[in-house]
N, C-alpha and C positions, 0 to 999 in steps of 0.2 A: 504493501499499499505506499503510493507517494503523495506526501501531503502539498509539494511543491516541486518546481523545476525549473533550473534554467539554460537555457544553451550556450553553448562558448563564450560568444560575442557579449550575451550580457550581463556573464558571470565577471568578465573583465571590466567593463564598466561600471558595475556595481562596486567592483571593490576598491577601484579609484575614488567613486563617489563616497564611500565608506572612508576611505582615509583622509580624504580633503574634511570630511565632516568631525572627523576626531580629532585632526590636525589643530583646528580652531578652538579646541578646548585642552590642548596640554599644557598652557600658561598655568592654568588654573587647579589642572589637575594631570601630574607626571605620569601617573599609570596610564595614562590614557597612551602614550607612546607603545605600550605592547601591543595596542590595537591599530593601531598607524603601521607599524612594521608588518603586522600579519595580515593586514589590507593591502600593501605595496607588495608584499610577497606572494598574494593570490592574485594580485593583479597582472605582476611579471608573469608570474606561471599560464595566467589565462591567455595573454599576449603573444608567449612562447607556443603554445597550442595552435593559436589561432593563424601564427607565421608557418609554424610547420604542415599546417592544414594545407595551406597552399589556396588556389584560386579554385582548382577544380574541387575542392571539398575531400580531398582524400589526404593521408598522411597518419597525421596523430589521432585522428576520430576513429571512433568505433563503426561498424557498417550502418546501424540505423542514423547515424550522423552523416553521412557522406553523402544522402541524398540533396539534390540543390533543391536550395529554399529561398525564393526571394525577399530581399528585406524592401521594407519600405520605411524611408526617413521619418523618425520619428515613433517606430512600432519594431518590437520586439518581436521575434518568435518564439516567447516562453511558450514553454510545456514541450518543446521537441525534445527535451531531455528528461521527461519526466518519469520513463522508466528506469530511469538510473543508467543506461548504459550509454548514454552522450558525452560520459565525462570519465576521466583520468583519474 
């Protein structure tokens, strides 16, 4: 049973957004550096997966994630990895 799923692109973008959000508060709460670092590491990993996937959709992705999915500006393809097979 899957409660939510993110495709590779959305995961990388959300990680950068989380890092930026937590970075704004590190002056008042230095313990948030932990979450900034974790989010940035996840963003770099997500970017590497996307780079390895290439433009033809193969490489670092599972077969279920290799199917071509058109991207619409401003919209994500949330749920493409809902079964958990689209992530490393």
